[in-house]
N, C-alpha and C positions, 0 to 999 in steps of 0.2 A: 507518518505518525504512525507515529503511525497514524492517527487520523489526520489526513491531509499532509502528511509528511512525504518526503520525496527520496527516501533512501533507496527504494527500488525503482526509482524514477522511470518512466517510459514504458512500463509494461515489462518486457523481458529483455535480457541481453541475448541477442540472437547470435548464431554461431558462424564460425569460419572453419572449414575443414583442416585437419592436420596441423593445427597450431600456426598456420601461416598468417603473417601480419601484412595487411595492405597499407602502404604508406606513400601513395603517389603525391599526396599533398596533405598538409595539416591545416584544418579549417579553424580549429579552436585557437583563440588568441589568449596567450598567457597574461594573466593580470599581475604576475609577480607575487612575491611573498607579502602577506599583509603586515603592516607595520603598526605596532601598538600606538594608539592615539587616545589615551584616556582623557587628555585635556580637551580634545575635540568632542569626545563623547559627553563630557560634562557640559560643554556649551550647548550641545544638541539637547541634552536632558533639561536644561533650563528653559528652552523653547517648548519642549514637549510638555513640561509641567503646566504651561499656560493652556495648552490644548486639553490636557487632562482635567484641569480645573473647570474648564467650560463644560466638560462632559460629566461633571458632578463628583469628581474624586477629591477627597478632602486633603488639606495640607498635611495633616497628621499621617495619613496613609502614605502619601508620597514621600514624606520625610523618612518614614520607616523602611519603605521599599526601595527608594532610589539613591539614598545617601550611601556613598562609598562604592558604587558600581564602577567597575573598570572595563576598559576595552579588552575583549578576549580574542586575541589574534588566532588562537587555535580554533575557535568557532568559525571564524571567517575562512581559515585555511580548509576546514572540513566542508564548509558550504561550497567553496569553489571547486573542490576536488571530488565531491561525492558522486557525481554522475560519470566519472571517467571510466569506470568499469562496472558492469553488472554481471550477475551470475546467470548461467543457463537455468532453466526451470528445474532440470533434473538435479543439478548441484544444490539449488535452493531447497528443493523438497527433501533431498537426502538429509539435510540438517533440520529443516523445519518439522519434519514428520519422522524423525529418528526413533528407534526403539526406546531410547532413553526419554525422549520427549513424551512419547506415549505412556511409558511407565510412570513418569512423574505426573502426568495429567490424570491418570487413573487414581493415583494416590491423592492428588488434590481434590478430585471429585468425591472420593470417600471421606476425606478430612472435613470438607465443607458441604457435605451432602445436604444437611438440613437447610442451610441458607440458600444453596443453589436450587433446591426444589422449590423454595418459596419464590425465588426470583423467576424461575420458569413459569410458575403458576401466575405470578403477577403480570409478567410482560409477554408471555407466550413465545419465548425464545428458548430453545432447548439448552439444557445445562451444558451439554457437550460442546455446543457452538460457542457459548460464553467462555467455557474453559479453554477452547482452542485459541480464541483471541487473546486471552490472558497468557496462555503459554507462549504464543509468538511474540507478544509485546514485551513481556518482562520475565519470561521463563517461570511463570506462575509466582511472580512477585519476588524472585530471588535477585533480579537485577532491574531496578526501577530507574536507574540513572542518578548521578550525583552532581550534575551540573546545576548551577543556579539558574532557574528559569528566567528570573528578572534580568540577570546579567547577559544571558544568551540573547534574549529578545531585544534588549536595549542595544547590544552590539550589532545585531543583524539589522535592526531598524536604522541605526546610524550609518551603517556601511552603505546602504542604499540600493543594493541589487534588487531587493523586493521590499522597499522601504514601507510602502503603504500597508502591505500584508502584515509585516512584523510589528509595525506601530499599532495596528488594530489588535494584534495579539497581546502586546504589552499593556494596552489600555484594558483589555479584558482581564489580564492578570491582576491589575490594580482593582478592578471591580470585584474579583474573587476575594482579595484581601479585605476590601471594604465590607464585604458581606460577612466576614469573620469565619470563613471556611478553613483557613489555614494561616500560617505566618510566613513572612518573607524567608526565614531560614529553612522552613520545611518545604517550601515550594521548589522542589527539585525534579529533575528529569533528564531527558536527553539534551545533547548540545543544541538541538534545533528548537527547543521549547516544548516538546511533548512531555507530559507529566504523569508520574505515578505508575501504578500497576497496569493500567490499560492505555497509557500514553496518549491521553487527551491533550489537544491543544487548548489554550484558555477559552477561545470562543466556543469550542465544542463543549467544554465543561459548563459554561454558562447556559448553553441550550439544553444539555441532556444529563448532566450530573444530578444524582439523587441522594438524599439522606435516607438510605434504606434501613439503617440500624436505629434511626430515630433519636440520635444524640444531639441534633441541632446543627450538625456540620456535615457537609458533603466532602468526606475525606477519602481521596484516592491515593494519598501518599503514605499513610501509616502502615504498620504491619498487618492490621486487620483489613482483608481485601473486600469486605462486604459491600461498601459503597461503590468501590471501583468496578467490581464485576456486575453489580446491579446497574450501574451507569452505562456499561457496555451493552447490556440487554436493553435498556431504555433507548439507547442510540439506535440499535438495530430495529427495535419495535417502531421507533419514530419514522424510520424510512420504509416501513411496510413489510416487515418480516412475516412470512407465512409459516405458521407452525405445522409440523408434520409433513412438510414438503422439502425435498432435497435441494441443495445448491446446484447439483448436477449429478450425472451418472456417467460412468465410463461406457463407451459404446464401441462397436465394430462397424466399420463402413463397408458397403458391398463393393464387389469388383465393378469398376467403371463409374464409381460415384463422381458426381459433378463437384469438384473441390471449390468451384466458384461459389458454392452455397455455404461455405464455411466462414462464418463471420457473425459477430454479435449483432450486426446490422440486419442479418437475414433471420427472421423469426417465422416459424411455421407451427401449426397445430401438430401435436405429437402424431396424430393419425397420418399426416402427410409424410412425416419422416419415416414412419413405419412402412408406408406404401413404397417409399423409395428404397427400402431394403435395409434401413438402419436398425440395428438390434443392440441389446445390451452386450457387453463384452463376452458374457457367457452364453450368448445366443438367445436369451429370453426376450420377450416382448418389452417394449418401452413403457415405463410408467407415465401416466398422463397427469401432469401438474400445470397445464396451461401451455401457452405458446413457448417455444424453446428454440435455441440456436445450437449449431454445431461449432465447437471450438477446437482448434488444433494448435495448442501452445508450443509444440515442438515440431510443427510442420507435418507433412504427410508421413514421415517416418516415426513419429512419436505417438503418444496416447491421444485418443479422441474423446471428447466429452459432449454430452447433450446438457446444456445449461438452462436453468429456469430462473424465475424472477428473484429468488433468494441470492443468486450469484450477484445480481446488480445491487442488492442490499449490502452485502459484504463489501462490494466495490466502493460503497460510500465511505467505508472505513479506510480503505487504501485502494487506489485505482489499479495497482499492478495485478495482472492476471495471475502471476506466480503467487502473490500473497493470497488472493481469493481462493485459489485452488488449494493452497496449503491449509488455510483455515478450514475449508470444507472437508478436505481429506483427513486432516487431523481429527476433526469432530467425528467423522465416520469411524476412524480407527479407535477412538476413545469409547465408542459404543459397540465395538467388536466387529466392525466391518473389515472387508478385505483390502489389501494394498492394491495400488494401481497395477493392472496386469500387463499392459503393453510395455515394450522396451522403449528406450529413448535413444536418439542419435548421439551417443556419448563420444563420438569421434570429433564432435564440433565443440568449439569454444565460444565464449561470448565476444561479440564485437565491442571494441572500445568506443568511447564517445566520438573520437575523431573519425572512426570508420563508419559509424552510424550517420554522422553529419555528411561524410563523403557520399554514402549511399543515397541519401536524400537529394543531394545536389546532382548526382548522376541521373537519378530517375527524372528529376524535374527538367534537366537539360535535354533528356531523351524524349520529352513530351509527355511524361507521366507525372503530373504535378503532385507533390506531397503536401502542398498548401503550407509550406514553411520548412525551414531547415533548422531544426532544434535538437536533433539527436534522439528524439523520442519516437519509438516505433509504436505509434498509435494507429487508430483506425484509418486515418488518411494515408499514412505511409503504407500500411498493409494493402489498402485498396490500390495504391499506385503500383506496388509490387505485383499484385494479382493481374493488373492490366498489362504490365510488361510481360509477365510470364505467359499470359494467353497469346500475346503477339509473337512470342517466340516458340509457341507450342510446348511450353513447360507446364507441368501440373500447377495450377494456380492456387497454391496453398497459402500464399502470402508470407512465406518464410524466407528471410534474407540468408544468403549463403555466399561463400567465396565464388562459386560458379556464377551466381547471379551478378555479383559485382564485376567479375571479369567480362561477362557478356555486355555489360554497360560501358565498359571502357573503350 
């Protein structure tokens, strides 16, 4: 979503050097092309209506919202294929924090200065952070998505891969309609059900959307972004945003640094990182905003960050490290901050889904359990990579690479 959406699935797409493809075996099982099944969808909707009625949804709302929905094969096709490739963090940041995105963001901040100032005062979330989320989610409202939320959610719930999740979202969408916040025709967004300027899923809308302009509706879909950006601020505030504290800062690590300490799971007081020789990338002392972790999203060859609690708050919007860093960095740029100083290992490309699955299988078979083979390079897989790297005398930065996979074969 972007809130709880999975376009960036997994954290990051990690790299293989020199464009080489590893294909000793293919672990993903093709499900074939989805076949349009509107008749089956209609039968499913009949049973869903019974459950929705028990949850308090009126027949009138269901008639208006569910009549005429069709099975959308394109939605299923995109759902099945979305995690096949991911971007490297540097490729993602090149787009997410481009000069044009920064320029458009500053124009949006100026255009909506009065309302954004009020939102910051109300929720304690800096206007640049709110604008950064808005910029990443819909390019400051210029692309909010044109897919029918109801049709997308119904199709995904019927298809069954994540039936319970999408049925709960469809029910939440009906609750939104019953509350009178929008109409079925206006309820549009991405193919996966995320809606409006800030790409809220329906359940997140019910929990955090606000009527900031006071017109009696929580409108995140229309041309006026007021309610949408206020709702994003309310969301971050609800998860504990700390005003005037950074999401993170770029740092320089000392010679001989213990890379096994680089993990969101390792938190230390700033004073301890300072004692270990960690400094700001410009050589200055570290700011103290509570317990912090060192993060290496591009491995030991890329930029390093000291991340604070606000990193975890943005993470509730989207769990991908690339997304969190993009929001934070874009917000910094919007307020006049410097670009990331360190280079990235641009000779690497993102691993495909099959390669990530294979890596997890290789690690587990070698005795470094990833606690599941799902293609997601999350904390468990990173911990397994680090353990293997240490056993081989490799810098334990947790970064998957072609060399790593070859050593596992």
